[in-house]
Every structure is written in structure tokens, then in C-alpha cells.
ChimeraX commands (.cxc) that place a marker at each C-alpha (Angstrom):
marker #1 position 110.10,51.93,166.88 radius 0.5
marker #1 position 112.79,52.78,169.39 radius 0.5
marker #1 position 115.56,52.21,166.88 radius 0.5
marker #1 position 113.74,54.35,164.29 radius 0.5
marker #1 position 113.47,57.26,166.73 radius 0.5
marker #1 position 117.12,56.94,167.66 radius 0.5
marker #1 position 118.04,56.96,163.98 radius 0.5
marker #1 position 116.01,60.13,163.37 radius 0.5
marker #1 position 117.62,61.87,166.34 radius 0.5
marker #1 position 121.08,60.92,165.13 radius 0.5
marker #1 position 120.31,62.20,161.63 radius 0.5
marker #1 position 119.03,65.50,163.03 radius 0.5
marker #1 position 122.13,65.86,165.19 radius 0.5
marker #1 position 124.35,65.12,162.21 radius 0.5
marker #1 position 122.48,67.66,160.06 radius 0.5
marker #1 position 122.77,70.29,162.78 radius 0.5
marker #1 position 126.50,69.65,163.09 radius 0.5
marker #1 position 127.04,69.89,159.35 radius 0.5
marker #1 position 125.01,73.11,159.25 radius 0.5
marker #1 position 127.15,74.63,161.98 radius 0.5
marker #1 position 130.34,73.68,160.15 radius 0.5
marker #1 position 129.01,75.18,156.93 radius 0.5
marker #1 position 128.03,78.41,158.67 radius 0.5
marker #1 position 131.46,78.70,160.30 radius 0.5
marker #1 position 133.15,78.13,156.95 radius 0.5
marker #1 position 131.03,80.78,155.22 radius 0.5
marker #1 position 130.86,83.43,157.93 radius 0.5
marker #1 position 134.07,82.64,159.82 radius 0.5
marker #1 position 134.27,81.49,163.45 radius 0.5
marker #1 position 132.09,83.31,165.93 radius 0.5
marker #1 position 134.30,85.47,168.11 radius 0.5
marker #1 position 132.74,86.61,171.39 radius 0.5
marker #1 position 133.18,90.26,172.30 radius 0.5
marker #1 position 134.71,90.71,175.72 radius 0.5
marker #1 position 132.91,92.62,178.43 radius 0.5
marker #1 position 133.28,96.23,177.28 radius 0.5
marker #1 position 132.40,99.27,179.36 radius 0.5
marker #1 position 128.95,100.80,178.94 radius 0.5
marker #1 position 128.74,103.02,175.86 radius 0.5
marker #1 position 126.42,105.82,174.78 radius 0.5
marker #1 position 127.19,106.33,171.09 radius 0.5
marker #1 position 128.62,102.94,170.13 radius 0.5
marker #1 position 126.30,99.96,169.70 radius 0.5
marker #1 position 128.47,96.90,170.38 radius 0.5
marker #1 position 127.71,93.54,168.74 radius 0.5
marker #1 position 127.27,90.29,170.68 radius 0.5
marker #1 position 130.12,88.84,168.61 radius 0.5
marker #1 position 133.10,90.33,166.81 radius 0.5
marker #1 position 133.20,90.06,163.02 radius 0.5
marker #1 position 136.63,89.37,161.49 radius 0.5
marker #1 position 137.03,91.26,158.21 radius 0.5
marker #1 position 138.30,89.57,155.05 radius 0.5
marker #1 position 141.65,90.72,153.70 radius 0.5
marker #1 position 141.60,94.05,151.89 radius 0.5
marker #1 position 144.02,96.58,150.45 radius 0.5
marker #1 position 143.19,100.26,150.03 radius 0.5
marker #1 position 145.38,103.07,148.74 radius 0.5
marker #1 position 146.06,105.83,151.28 radius 0.5
marker #1 position 146.34,109.51,150.50 radius 0.5
marker #1 position 150.15,109.34,150.61 radius 0.5
marker #1 position 150.17,106.58,148.01 radius 0.5
marker #1 position 150.96,103.73,150.39 radius 0.5
marker #1 position 148.78,100.66,150.79 radius 0.5
marker #1 position 146.46,100.27,153.75 radius 0.5
marker #1 position 146.02,96.56,154.41 radius 0.5
marker #1 position 143.84,94.96,157.08 radius 0.5
marker #1 position 146.81,94.21,159.34 radius 0.5
marker #1 position 147.74,97.89,159.53 radius 0.5
marker #1 position 144.52,98.73,161.35 radius 0.5
marker #1 position 145.53,96.59,164.30 radius 0.5
marker #1 position 146.67,98.12,167.56 radius 0.5
marker #1 position 144.11,100.94,167.58 radius 0.5
marker #1 position 140.38,101.35,167.83 radius 0.5
marker #1 position 139.30,102.65,164.41 radius 0.5
marker #1 position 136.16,104.39,163.19 radius 0.5
marker #1 position 135.45,103.80,159.49 radius 0.5
marker #1 position 133.23,106.14,157.50 radius 0.5
marker #1 position 132.38,105.91,153.79 radius 0.5
marker #1 position 131.88,109.04,151.71 radius 0.5
marker #1 position 133.18,111.16,148.83 radius 0.5
marker #1 position 134.61,114.64,148.46 radius 0.5
marker #1 position 131.75,115.97,146.31 radius 0.5
marker #1 position 129.26,115.08,149.07 radius 0.5
marker #1 position 127.17,118.20,149.77 radius 0.5
marker #1 position 126.11,117.60,153.36 radius 0.5
marker #1 position 126.42,114.24,155.16 radius 0.5
marker #1 position 130.16,113.73,154.62 radius 0.5
marker #1 position 131.44,117.16,155.66 radius 0.5
marker #1 position 129.06,117.23,158.61 radius 0.5
marker #1 position 130.13,113.77,159.78 radius 0.5
marker #1 position 133.85,114.47,159.38 radius 0.5
marker #1 position 133.43,117.74,161.30 radius 0.5
marker #1 position 131.69,115.88,164.12 radius 0.5
marker #1 position 134.38,113.20,164.15 radius 0.5
marker #1 position 137.03,115.93,164.26 radius 0.5
marker #1 position 135.41,117.23,167.45 radius 0.5
marker #1 position 135.55,113.72,168.91 radius 0.5
marker #1 position 139.24,113.43,167.98 radius 0.5
marker #1 position 140.31,116.50,169.95 radius 0.5
marker #1 position 140.19,114.87,173.43 radius 0.5
marker #1 position 142.18,111.90,172.10 radius 0.5
marker #1 position 145.23,114.10,171.52 radius 0.5
marker #1 position 146.12,113.67,175.20 radius 0.5
marker #1 position 146.36,109.87,174.71 radius 0.5
marker #1 position 149.61,108.16,173.66 radius 0.5
marker #1 position 149.88,107.99,169.87 radius 0.5
marker #1 position 150.53,104.24,170.07 radius 0.5
marker #1 position 146.97,103.56,171.30 radius 0.5
marker #1 position 145.11,106.69,170.18 radius 0.5
marker #1 position 141.81,105.89,168.37 radius 0.5
marker #1 position 141.79,106.64,164.66 radius 0.5
marker #1 position 139.30,107.77,162.05 radius 0.5
marker #1 position 139.44,106.26,158.54 radius 0.5
marker #1 position 137.59,108.05,155.72 radius 0.5
marker #1 position 137.14,105.83,152.65 radius 0.5
marker #1 position 136.03,107.46,149.40 radius 0.5
marker #1 position 133.60,105.37,147.33 radius 0.5
marker #1 position 134.03,107.69,144.33 radius 0.5
marker #1 position 137.34,106.54,142.79 radius 0.5
marker #1 position 136.53,108.10,139.41 radius 0.5
marker #1 position 136.78,111.61,140.84 radius 0.5
marker #1 position 138.57,111.18,144.17 radius 0.5
marker #1 position 142.29,110.58,143.80 radius 0.5
marker #1 position 144.25,109.53,146.91 radius 0.5
marker #1 position 145.84,113.00,147.10 radius 0.5
marker #1 position 142.45,114.69,146.85 radius 0.5
marker #1 position 140.83,112.66,149.61 radius 0.5
marker #1 position 143.84,113.29,151.83 radius 0.5
marker #1 position 143.56,117.03,151.37 radius 0.5
marker #1 position 139.83,116.83,151.99 radius 0.5
marker #1 position 139.99,114.69,155.14 radius 0.5
marker #1 position 142.95,116.51,156.67 radius 0.5
marker #1 position 141.10,119.81,156.38 radius 0.5
marker #1 position 138.83,118.48,159.13 radius 0.5
marker #1 position 141.54,116.82,161.26 radius 0.5
marker #1 position 145.20,116.11,160.43 radius 0.5
marker #1 position 145.11,112.67,162.07 radius 0.5
marker #1 position 142.27,111.34,159.91 radius 0.5
marker #1 position 143.33,108.52,157.61 radius 0.5
marker #1 position 142.02,108.70,154.04 radius 0.5
marker #1 position 141.94,105.92,151.47 radius 0.5
marker #1 position 140.19,104.65,148.36 radius 0.5
marker #1 position 140.56,101.81,145.84 radius 0.5
marker #1 position 139.15,100.49,142.59 radius 0.5
marker #1 position 135.41,99.85,142.50 radius 0.5
marker #1 position 135.43,96.05,143.05 radius 0.5
marker #1 position 137.73,96.42,146.07 radius 0.5
marker #1 position 135.54,99.16,147.52 radius 0.5
marker #1 position 132.40,97.09,147.01 radius 0.5
marker #1 position 133.94,94.12,148.83 radius 0.5
marker #1 position 135.23,96.32,151.64 radius 0.5
marker #1 position 131.86,98.03,152.10 radius 0.5
marker #1 position 130.05,94.67,152.05 radius 0.5
marker #1 position 132.34,93.32,154.77 radius 0.5
marker #1 position 131.21,96.21,156.98 radius 0.5
marker #1 position 127.55,95.74,156.11 radius 0.5
marker #1 position 127.59,99.01,154.14 radius 0.5
marker #1 position 126.35,99.83,150.64 radius 0.5
marker #1 position 126.90,102.58,148.09 radius 0.5
marker #1 position 125.80,103.33,144.54 radius 0.5
marker #1 position 126.21,105.95,141.84 radius 0.5
marker #1 position 123.16,108.16,141.23 radius 0.5
marker #1 position 123.27,109.90,137.80 radius 0.5
marker #1 position 122.22,113.56,137.62 radius 0.5
marker #1 position 119.94,115.20,135.07 radius 0.5
marker #1 position 122.81,115.94,132.68 radius 0.5
marker #1 position 124.75,112.70,133.14 radius 0.5
marker #1 position 124.43,111.78,129.46 radius 0.5
marker #1 position 126.20,115.00,128.43 radius 0.5
marker #1 position 128.46,115.28,131.48 radius 0.5
marker #1 position 129.82,112.00,132.96 radius 0.5
marker #1 position 130.76,113.87,136.15 radius 0.5
marker #1 position 127.14,114.82,136.81 radius 0.5
marker #1 position 126.36,112.24,139.48 radius 0.5
marker #1 position 126.23,111.75,143.22 radius 0.5
marker #1 position 126.96,108.78,145.46 radius 0.5
marker #1 position 124.42,107.31,147.83 radius 0.5
marker #1 position 126.16,105.53,150.70 radius 0.5
marker #1 position 125.62,104.20,154.19 radius 0.5
marker #1 position 125.88,106.94,156.79 radius 0.5
marker #1 position 126.73,104.70,159.76 radius 0.5
marker #1 position 130.22,104.48,161.22 radius 0.5
marker #1 position 131.86,101.08,161.68 radius 0.5
marker #1 position 133.80,100.44,164.89 radius 0.5
marker #1 position 136.87,98.21,164.64 radius 0.5
marker #1 position 138.73,96.91,167.68 radius 0.5
marker #1 position 142.55,96.75,168.01 radius 0.5
marker #1 position 142.49,93.32,166.36 radius 0.5
marker #1 position 140.92,94.81,163.23 radius 0.5
marker #1 position 137.56,93.14,163.84 radius 0.5
marker #1 position 134.25,94.93,163.45 radius 0.5
marker #1 position 132.70,94.98,166.92 radius 0.5
marker #1 position 130.11,97.73,166.70 radius 0.5
marker #1 position 128.38,100.58,164.93 radius 0.5
marker #1 position 127.65,104.25,165.50 radius 0.5
marker #1 position 124.42,105.49,163.97 radius 0.5
marker #1 position 123.39,109.11,163.34 radius 0.5
marker #1 position 122.70,111.56,164.79 radius 0.5
marker #1 position 126.30,111.69,165.98 radius 0.5
marker #1 position 127.23,113.21,169.32 radius 0.5
marker #1 position 130.97,114.02,169.34 radius 0.5
marker #1 position 131.29,114.11,173.14 radius 0.5
marker #1 position 129.72,110.66,173.48 radius 0.5
marker #1 position 131.86,109.23,170.66 radius 0.5
marker #1 position 134.99,110.65,172.25 radius 0.5
marker #1 position 134.14,109.25,175.68 radius 0.5
marker #1 position 133.18,105.81,174.33 radius 0.5
marker #1 position 136.36,105.34,172.32 radius 0.5
marker #1 position 138.53,106.57,175.18 radius 0.5
marker #1 position 136.89,104.11,177.57 radius 0.5
marker #1 position 137.19,101.24,175.07 radius 0.5
marker #1 position 140.84,102.07,174.47 radius 0.5
marker #1 position 141.62,102.17,178.18 radius 0.5
marker #1 position 139.92,98.76,178.58 radius 0.5
marker #1 position 142.04,97.06,175.91 radius 0.5
marker #1 position 145.23,98.86,176.94 radius 0.5
marker #1 position 145.20,97.38,180.43 radius 0.5
marker link #1:1,2 radius 0.2
marker link #1:2,3 radius 0.2
marker link #1:3,4 radius 0.2
marker link #1:4,5 radius 0.2
marker link #1:5,6 radius 0.2
marker link #1:6,7 radius 0.2
marker link #1:7,8 radius 0.2
marker link #1:8,9 radius 0.2
marker link #1:9,10 radius 0.2
marker link #1:10,11 radius 0.2
marker link #1:11,12 radius 0.2
marker link #1:12,13 radius 0.2
marker link #1:13,14 radius 0.2
marker link #1:14,15 radius 0.2
marker link #1:15,16 radius 0.2
marker link #1:16,17 radius 0.2
marker link #1:17,18 radius 0.2
marker link #1:18,19 radius 0.2
marker link #1:19,20 radius 0.2
marker link #1:20,21 radius 0.2
marker link #1:21,22 radius 0.2
marker link #1:22,23 radius 0.2
marker link #1:23,24 radius 0.2
marker link #1:24,25 radius 0.2
marker link #1:25,26 radius 0.2
marker link #1:26,27 radius 0.2
marker link #1:27,28 radius 0.2
marker link #1:28,29 radius 0.2
marker link #1:29,30 radius 0.2
marker link #1:30,31 radius 0.2
marker link #1:31,32 radius 0.2
marker link #1:32,33 radius 0.2
marker link #1:33,34 radius 0.2
marker link #1:34,35 radius 0.2
marker link #1:35,36 radius 0.2
marker link #1:36,37 radius 0.2
marker link #1:37,38 radius 0.2
marker link #1:38,39 radius 0.2
marker link #1:39,40 radius 0.2
marker link #1:40,41 radius 0.2
marker link #1:41,42 radius 0.2
marker link #1:42,43 radius 0.2
marker link #1:43,44 radius 0.2
marker link #1:44,45 radius 0.2
marker link #1:45,46 radius 0.2
marker link #1:46,47 radius 0.2
marker link #1:47,48 radius 0.2
marker link #1:48,49 radius 0.2
marker link #1:49,50 radius 0.2
marker link #1:50,51 radius 0.2
marker link #1:51,52 radius 0.2
marker link #1:52,53 radius 0.2
marker link #1:53,54 radius 0.2
marker link #1:54,55 radius 0.2
marker link #1:55,56 radius 0.2
marker link #1:56,57 radius 0.2
marker link #1:57,58 radius 0.2
marker link #1:58,59 radius 0.2
marker link #1:59,60 radius 0.2
marker link #1:60,61 radius 0.2
marker link #1:61,62 radius 0.2
marker link #1:62,63 radius 0.2
marker link #1:63,64 radius 0.2
marker link #1:64,65 radius 0.2
marker link #1:65,66 radius 0.2
marker link #1:66,67 radius 0.2
marker link #1:67,68 radius 0.2
marker link #1:68,69 radius 0.2
marker link #1:69,70 radius 0.2
marker link #1:70,71 radius 0.2
marker link #1:71,72 radius 0.2
marker link #1:72,73 radius 0.2
marker link #1:73,74 radius 0.2
marker link #1:74,75 radius 0.2
marker link #1:75,76 radius 0.2
marker link #1:76,77 radius 0.2
marker link #1:77,78 radius 0.2
marker link #1:78,79 radius 0.2
marker link #1:79,80 radius 0.2
marker link #1:80,81 radius 0.2
marker link #1:81,82 radius 0.2
marker link #1:82,83 radius 0.2
marker link #1:83,84 radius 0.2
marker link #1:84,85 radius 0.2
marker link #1:85,86 radius 0.2
marker link #1:86,87 radius 0.2
marker link #1:87,88 radius 0.2
marker link #1:88,89 radius 0.2
marker link #1:89,90 radius 0.2
marker link #1:90,91 radius 0.2
marker link #1:91,92 radius 0.2
marker link #1:92,93 radius 0.2
marker link #1:93,94 radius 0.2
marker link #1:94,95 radius 0.2
marker link #1:95,96 radius 0.2
marker link #1:96,97 radius 0.2
marker link #1:97,98 radius 0.2
marker link #1:98,99 radius 0.2
marker link #1:99,100 radius 0.2
marker link #1:100,101 radius 0.2
marker link #1:101,102 radius 0.2
marker link #1:102,103 radius 0.2
marker link #1:103,104 radius 0.2
marker link #1:104,105 radius 0.2
marker link #1:105,106 radius 0.2
marker link #1:106,107 radius 0.2
marker link #1:107,108 radius 0.2
marker link #1:108,109 radius 0.2
marker link #1:109,110 radius 0.2
marker link #1:110,111 radius 0.2
marker link #1:111,112 radius 0.2
marker link #1:112,113 radius 0.2
marker link #1:113,114 radius 0.2
marker link #1:114,115 radius 0.2
marker link #1:115,116 radius 0.2
marker link #1:116,117 radius 0.2
marker link #1:117,118 radius 0.2
marker link #1:118,119 radius 0.2
marker link #1:119,120 radius 0.2
marker link #1:120,121 radius 0.2
marker link #1:121,122 radius 0.2
marker link #1:122,123 radius 0.2
marker link #1:123,124 radius 0.2
marker link #1:124,125 radius 0.2
marker link #1:125,126 radius 0.2
marker link #1:126,127 radius 0.2
marker link #1:127,128 radius 0.2
marker link #1:128,129 radius 0.2
marker link #1:129,130 radius 0.2
marker link #1:130,131 radius 0.2
marker link #1:131,132 radius 0.2
marker link #1:132,133 radius 0.2
marker link #1:133,134 radius 0.2
marker link #1:134,135 radius 0.2
marker link #1:135,136 radius 0.2
marker link #1:136,137 radius 0.2
marker link #1:137,138 radius 0.2
marker link #1:138,139 radius 0.2
marker link #1:139,140 radius 0.2
marker link #1:140,141 radius 0.2
marker link #1:141,142 radius 0.2
marker link #1:142,143 radius 0.2
marker link #1:143,144 radius 0.2
marker link #1:144,145 radius 0.2
marker link #1:145,146 radius 0.2
marker link #1:146,147 radius 0.2
marker link #1:147,148 radius 0.2
marker link #1:148,149 radius 0.2
marker link #1:149,150 radius 0.2
marker link #1:150,151 radius 0.2
marker link #1:151,152 radius 0.2
marker link #1:152,153 radius 0.2
marker link #1:153,154 radius 0.2
marker link #1:154,155 radius 0.2
marker link #1:155,156 radius 0.2
marker link #1:156,157 radius 0.2
marker link #1:157,158 radius 0.2
marker link #1:158,159 radius 0.2
marker link #1:159,160 radius 0.2
marker link #1:160,161 radius 0.2
marker link #1:161,162 radius 0.2
marker link #1:162,163 radius 0.2
marker link #1:163,164 radius 0.2
marker link #1:164,165 radius 0.2
marker link #1:165,166 radius 0.2
marker link #1:166,167 radius 0.2
marker link #1:167,168 radius 0.2
marker link #1:168,169 radius 0.2
marker link #1:169,170 radius 0.2
marker link #1:170,171 radius 0.2
marker link #1:171,172 radius 0.2
marker link #1:172,173 radius 0.2
marker link #1:173,174 radius 0.2
marker link #1:174,175 radius 0.2
marker link #1:175,176 radius 0.2
marker link #1:176,177 radius 0.2
marker link #1:177,178 radius 0.2
marker link #1:178,179 radius 0.2
marker link #1:179,180 radius 0.2
marker link #1:180,181 radius 0.2
marker link #1:181,182 radius 0.2
marker link #1:182,183 radius 0.2
marker link #1:183,184 radius 0.2
marker link #1:184,185 radius 0.2
marker link #1:185,186 radius 0.2
marker link #1:186,187 radius 0.2
marker link #1:187,188 radius 0.2
marker link #1:188,189 radius 0.2
marker link #1:189,190 radius 0.2
marker link #1:190,191 radius 0.2
marker link #1:191,192 radius 0.2
marker link #1:192,193 radius 0.2
marker link #1:193,194 radius 0.2
marker link #1:194,195 radius 0.2
marker link #1:195,196 radius 0.2
marker link #1:196,197 radius 0.2
marker link #1:197,198 radius 0.2
marker link #1:198,199 radius 0.2
marker link #1:199,200 radius 0.2
marker link #1:200,201 radius 0.2
marker link #1:201,202 radius 0.2
marker link #1:202,203 radius 0.2
marker link #1:203,204 radius 0.2
marker link #1:204,205 radius 0.2
marker link #1:205,206 radius 0.2
marker link #1:206,207 radius 0.2
marker link #1:207,208 radius 0.2
marker link #1:208,209 radius 0.2
marker link #1:209,210 radius 0.2
marker link #1:210,211 radius 0.2
marker link #1:211,212 radius 0.2
marker link #1:212,213 radius 0.2
marker link #1:213,214 radius 0.2
marker link #1:214,215 radius 0.2
marker link #1:215,216 radius 0.2
marker link #1:216,217 radius 0.2
view
């Protein structure tokens, strides 16, 4: 009886170990988030989430790869230029948050990345013009649909095309439903938190400044 119990315990331990290895292989290694300062707008995760490799096309035609987001805290927001309300409102609020950051050195200044999920209508040049109308420092990018879907999924975001009443006659008669949260990436390019609406620019500005000062030490 004793040997049988020992065997069962060993099998359970082996199964648990194999399960942990499988989870690490699928999700990537768990990366603890260091002790950040208290935040008001940003909800920080217990563990950082490394993002899979990606490549987006920026408004100036250059590629934005995952490694290029390193060195700065970055806020990522999905949207599209035909958005009637949520996108312009959010970008306007983020522009208010960006103003206090102008006093920070450019080398560590937090950044805002606007990613269009409407590649059929939003060219890189168009999204750049749109985003820069709110703040000149805002990064703007897009990609083909499969790349955008993978990028959004890595952030825990979703989006989908919603045809309008006259879509059959006019292929441009549609809208895009998309997540309205803002992803927070640390200077290593890992997703470490989220900002959920309603957005308070002053709190966002203060949180990102405090986080930047913590990692810059």
C-alpha cells in the first residue's frame, strides 16, 4: 500500500511538472513585474507578458518592429480614422496626457502608438495625418489584416468589421468595432498593464511619468 501511494504521488508530481513545462512553452515564461509606484489610471498585471514578434508599417513608410518599442513606456490604442466618437475622443485625451511629458528627455519620454485596424481604408500616410492632428509625437501604424489580428490578440484586444445598411452596394459602408482599452508596455516591450475608460488625462500623465522615473533610475 505504501509503495502504491508513493507511486501515485510521483505520477502526480510528474504530471504537474509536465503541465508547467507545457504552459511555459505555450504562454512563454512568467516574468514578474517589479515593484512599481502606486498608479491611479494604470492597472498593472502581477506578471509581465512578453509580446510575440510583430512588424507594423508606420505612417512614414518605415517598419515598426517589436524591438523598436524598447526603451520607452508605450501606450497602445487600436482604432480607425473613420471612427465617429471613441477614437477621436481617446486620442484627444491622450494628447492632453502627452503635454506634461514634453519636459522629459526625449530618450525616455513615454510614447503613444495608434494602430489602425482598418487597412482597407487607412493608408499609413492617412493614419499619420490623423494621429498627428491630435499630437505630433503620436506614433501611427497599421498592417495587413492577419498581422493586425495577431498583434491585437497578443494584447488581449479584438476588432471586427461591422457592415452598414448599404454595404452590398457600397463596400466602404462599414464600421469597425474594437477594444477601447489602452495597453501599457514597459521599456522592454512587454505588456505590463491596462488603462480602461473613462480616461483621465491627468492621472495617465502622472502614472506614466512616475513609471518612467522608476525605470530610469
